[in-house]
C-alpha positions as CSV (number, residue, x, y, z in Angstrom):
1,M,37.5,49.5,198.5
2,N,37.9,52.6,196.9
3,R,35.4,53.8,194.1
4,I,35.4,56.5,191.1
5,C,32.6,57.8,190.5
6,V,33.2,58.9,186.2
7,L,30.0,61.8,185.5
8,L,28.9,60.1,181.8
9,A,29.4,63.6,180.2
10,S,33.0,63.8,180.6
11,G,33.8,60.2,179.1
12,A,36.7,57.8,180.4
13,L,39.2,60.3,180.4
14,C,38.0,62.7,183.2
15,G,37.6,59.6,185.5
16,A,41.6,58.7,184.2
17,A,42.4,61.7,185.3
18,F,41.7,61.6,188.2
19,A,42.2,57.9,189.6
20,Q,45.8,59.2,188.7
21,T,45.4,62.0,191.4
22,K,44.5,60.3,194.2
23,T,45.8,59.0,196.5
24,P,45.0,56.2,197.0
25,R,43.5,54.8,200.6
26,P,45.9,52.5,202.7
27,E,44.7,49.0,203.1
28,F,46.5,46.3,206.0
29,E,49.0,43.9,204.0
30,V,46.5,41.0,205.2
31,A,43.6,40.6,207.6
32,S,41.8,38.0,209.6
33,V,38.4,39.4,211.2
34,K,36.5,36.8,212.8
35,P,33.2,37.1,215.3
36,S,34.5,37.1,219.2
37,P,34.2,33.8,221.4
38,A,31.9,34.2,224.3
39,Q,34.1,35.8,227.9
40,A,32.4,34.8,230.8
41,P,29.2,36.2,231.3
42,N,29.6,39.8,233.0
43,Q,32.3,40.7,232.5
44,A,34.4,42.1,229.7
45,A,37.7,42.3,228.2
46,V,38.9,44.2,225.3
47,G,42.5,44.8,223.9
48,M,44.3,47.0,220.7
49,H,48.2,46.4,220.5
50,I,50.2,46.7,217.7
51,D,53.5,44.5,218.3
52,G,55.2,45.7,215.3
53,A,53.3,44.5,211.7
54,Q,51.0,42.7,213.7
55,L,48.0,45.2,214.8
56,R,45.5,42.5,217.0
57,M,41.7,44.3,218.3
58,N,39.6,41.7,220.3
59,Y,36.3,41.8,221.5
60,L,35.1,45.2,220.6
61,P,31.6,45.9,218.7
62,L,31.4,47.1,214.6
63,R,30.6,50.7,216.2
64,D,33.3,50.9,218.0
65,Y,35.6,49.8,214.8
66,V,34.0,52.7,212.9
67,R,34.2,55.3,215.7
68,M,37.6,54.7,215.3
69,A,38.3,54.8,211.4
70,Y,36.6,57.6,210.7
71,R,37.4,59.8,214.4
72,L,34.3,59.5,215.4
73,K,33.1,60.9,219.5
74,E,30.3,58.8,221.2
75,S,27.2,61.3,219.9
76,Q,28.9,61.2,215.9
77,L,27.5,58.3,214.5
78,A,24.1,57.1,214.1
79,G,23.2,53.2,212.7
80,P,21.5,50.5,213.5
81,D,20.9,48.9,216.9
82,W,23.4,45.3,215.6
83,I,26.5,47.4,215.8
84,N,26.0,47.9,218.8
85,S,26.2,44.3,219.7
86,A,28.1,42.8,216.8
87,Y,31.4,42.0,218.2
88,F,34.8,40.8,216.3
89,D,38.1,39.6,216.7
90,I,40.2,41.6,214.4
91,A,44.4,40.3,213.8
92,A,46.0,42.3,210.8
93,K,49.8,43.1,209.3
94,L,50.6,46.6,208.6
95,P,52.3,47.0,205.1
96,E,56.5,47.3,205.5
97,A,57.5,50.0,207.4
98,A,54.1,51.9,207.4
99,P,53.8,54.5,209.7
100,R,51.1,54.4,213.0
101,D,49.0,56.7,212.0
102,T,47.6,55.4,208.6
103,V,45.6,52.7,210.5
104,L,42.7,54.2,211.0
105,D,42.7,54.9,207.1
106,M,43.3,51.0,206.5
107,L,40.5,49.9,209.3
108,Q,38.4,52.2,206.7
109,S,39.0,50.2,203.8
110,L,38.6,47.3,205.6
111,L,35.2,47.6,206.8
112,E,34.0,49.0,203.7
113,E,35.4,46.4,201.7
114,R,35.0,43.0,204.2
115,F,31.5,45.1,205.5
116,E,30.8,46.9,202.3
117,L,30.3,49.9,205.0
118,K,28.3,52.3,203.3
119,A,27.7,56.0,204.7
120,H,26.9,59.7,204.4
121,R,27.5,63.0,206.3
122,E,24.8,65.2,207.8
123,T,24.5,68.6,210.4
124,R,22.4,67.4,213.3
125,E,21.4,69.2,216.4
126,I,22.4,67.2,219.1
127,P,22.0,67.3,222.8
128,V,25.2,66.9,225.1
129,Y,26.5,68.1,228.6
130,V,29.9,70.6,227.9
131,L,32.5,70.5,230.2
132,I,33.7,74.6,231.1
133,Q,35.7,75.8,234.5
134,A,33.3,76.6,237.4
135,K,33.3,80.4,238.8
136,T,35.9,79.5,241.3
137,G,38.3,79.0,238.1
138,L,40.3,74.9,238.0
139,K,41.4,73.7,241.6
140,L,43.3,70.8,239.4
141,Q,47.4,70.9,239.1
142,P,48.7,69.9,235.1
143,L,51.2,67.3,235.9
144,P,54.9,67.8,235.3
145,E,55.5,67.2,231.0
146,A,57.7,64.7,232.2
147,T,55.3,62.7,233.7
148,G,52.4,63.8,231.1
149,E,53.0,62.0,227.6
150,P,50.2,61.1,226.1
151,P,49.0,57.3,225.7
152,R,50.4,55.0,223.0
153,S,48.0,54.6,220.4
154,F,46.8,50.7,219.8
155,D,48.2,49.6,223.4
156,V,45.4,49.3,225.6
157,S,43.6,47.3,227.5
158,A,40.2,47.5,229.0
159,E,38.2,45.4,231.4
160,G,34.8,45.2,232.8
161,G,32.3,44.1,234.9
162,P,29.5,44.2,238.3
163,A,33.0,45.5,240.2
164,G,33.6,48.4,237.3
165,V,35.8,49.2,234.5
166,T,39.0,50.1,233.8
167,V,40.4,51.0,230.9
168,N,44.4,51.6,230.9
169,F,46.2,53.4,227.6
170,G,49.9,52.7,229.4
171,T,52.0,55.4,230.1
172,G,50.2,55.9,233.3
173,S,47.1,56.8,231.5
174,S,44.5,55.1,232.6
175,F,40.9,55.7,233.8
176,S,38.3,53.8,236.1
177,L,34.4,53.9,237.1
178,S,34.9,51.8,240.7
179,N,34.3,51.6,244.1
180,N,31.5,54.3,243.8
181,K,34.1,57.2,242.3
182,F,35.5,58.1,238.2
183,T,39.3,58.3,238.8
184,V,41.6,59.6,236.3
185,K,44.8,59.6,235.4
186,N,47.6,60.9,233.3
187,L,44.3,61.9,231.3
188,T,43.5,65.5,229.4
189,I,40.1,67.3,230.1
190,G,39.2,66.6,225.9
191,E,40.4,62.3,227.2
192,F,38.5,63.0,230.5
193,C,35.1,63.9,228.4
194,D,35.3,61.0,225.8
195,A,36.0,58.9,228.6
196,I,33.2,60.0,230.7
197,S,30.7,59.8,227.9
198,R,31.2,55.7,227.4
199,F,28.6,56.1,230.9
200,T,26.5,59.1,230.5
201,D,22.8,60.2,228.6
202,K,24.8,62.5,225.9
203,Q,28.1,63.0,224.8
204,V,30.5,65.3,227.2
205,V,31.8,68.1,224.9
206,D,35.4,69.5,226.6
207,L,34.9,73.8,226.5
208,A,37.1,73.8,229.9
209,N,40.1,75.5,228.1
210,A,42.2,73.9,230.3
211,P,45.8,72.2,228.8
212,G,48.0,70.2,230.2
213,R,47.6,66.6,232.1
214,Y,45.9,65.8,234.5
215,N,45.1,62.9,237.9
216,F,41.7,63.3,240.0
217,S,38.9,61.4,240.8
218,V,35.0,62.6,241.2
219,D,32.9,60.5,243.7
220,L,29.1,59.5,242.9
221,T,26.7,58.3,245.5
222,S,25.6,54.2,244.6
223,E,23.0,55.4,242.7
224,D,24.6,57.4,240.2
225,Y,27.2,55.0,240.2
226,M,25.4,51.9,239.3
227,A,23.7,54.3,236.6
228,L,26.4,54.4,234.6
229,L,27.8,51.1,234.9
230,I,24.4,50.0,233.5
231,R,24.1,52.7,230.6
232,S,28.0,51.1,229.6
233,A,26.5,48.0,229.3
234,I,23.9,49.4,227.1
235,K,26.1,51.7,225.6
236,A,27.9,48.2,224.5
237,G,25.0,46.5,223.4
238,V,25.1,44.4,226.6
239,T,21.6,42.8,227.1
240,L,19.6,43.8,230.4
241,P,16.4,42.6,231.9
242,P,14.4,45.3,232.6
243,E,14.3,45.6,236.4
244,A,18.3,46.6,235.9
245,R,17.0,48.9,233.0
246,R,14.3,50.1,235.3
247,M,16.9,51.4,237.6
248,I,18.3,55.1,235.4
249,D,15.3,55.8,234.9
250,G,15.0,59.0,237.1
251,V,18.3,58.8,237.7
252,S,19.6,62.8,237.6
253,G,23.5,62.5,238.4
254,E,23.9,65.3,240.5
255,S,26.8,64.0,242.8
256,L,29.2,63.6,239.2
257,F,28.1,67.4,238.2
258,A,28.2,68.0,242.6
259,S,31.9,66.6,242.4
260,L,33.3,68.3,238.9
261,Q,32.2,71.7,241.2
262,T,34.8,70.7,243.6
263,V,37.8,70.4,241.1
264,G,36.4,73.3,239.6
265,L,35.0,71.8,236.5
266,K,30.8,72.6,235.7
267,M,28.5,69.6,233.6
268,E,26.3,71.8,231.8
269,S,23.4,70.6,228.7
270,R,23.2,72.2,225.8
271,K,22.1,71.7,221.7
272,T,25.1,72.1,219.0
273,P,24.9,71.3,215.7
274,M,27.6,68.5,215.1
275,D,28.7,65.9,211.7
276,V,26.9,63.0,212.2
277,M,27.6,59.5,209.6
278,V,25.2,58.0,208.9
279,V,25.8,53.8,207.9
280,D,22.8,53.4,205.3
281,Q,24.2,50.0,205.1
282,M,26.7,47.3,206.7
283,L,27.4,44.0,206.7
284,K,25.9,41.8,209.6
285,T,28.5,38.8,208.0
286,P,31.8,40.1,206.9
287,K,33.3,39.1,202.8
288,A,35.4,36.4,203.5
289,N,39.0,36.6,204.7
């Protein structure tokens, strides 16, 4: 819920004036929040979809809901470890004629009301990978604009397991990690950076200055491929045996770096100041629907 802080010295009139000028954050008309049912062992199916006024989001951890709601990159959220492994399904009804670009603001309202989310912002020096053009220049051709439409918001499906991970955004846009290869279809370089960040040990930041949408793939060694899958599972809060975690020790990821060079892209390690949202408080069990 929105809260208005009133300085005692200013009296109640200042609070009333502030309330009159403040635009209230939009909220869902109704919403149900339930723990996600268990899925098949070593498998995960995720979905986000709007059908008319009905919104459905299933099998997402609280971390992802917070990141979506506040429009954060992977490395821009700091909080307790349990938000990575607390999965919930959300079904909600949008107010009549509500524009879709207000859905994330409605999700903020839901998190702050049902989970009593409280957080603050601070700037931190974050180790990242930056993606730039190699000295050879970009070796990719952007797709024609007619086939380069942006993905539809909240019409996303994803499946993952030992055989790999596939995320479909609709309108022909997708990425997959399978068969020792990371494949991109109809994505911008910035969207590729967000996608690959799910699998790497650091956030990947787009500094390539390459507008347009692209199809391409990067080959991986079997060791690097498995390390990316394991890191993705760890970030998703999947409980893995110690031997699985040990498999990523000493894995350099050099095949990813080398394959990116073949398409004219270069990944470098740097440190950069980033705005970070720090979760101070959040309920493990949401308030009743």
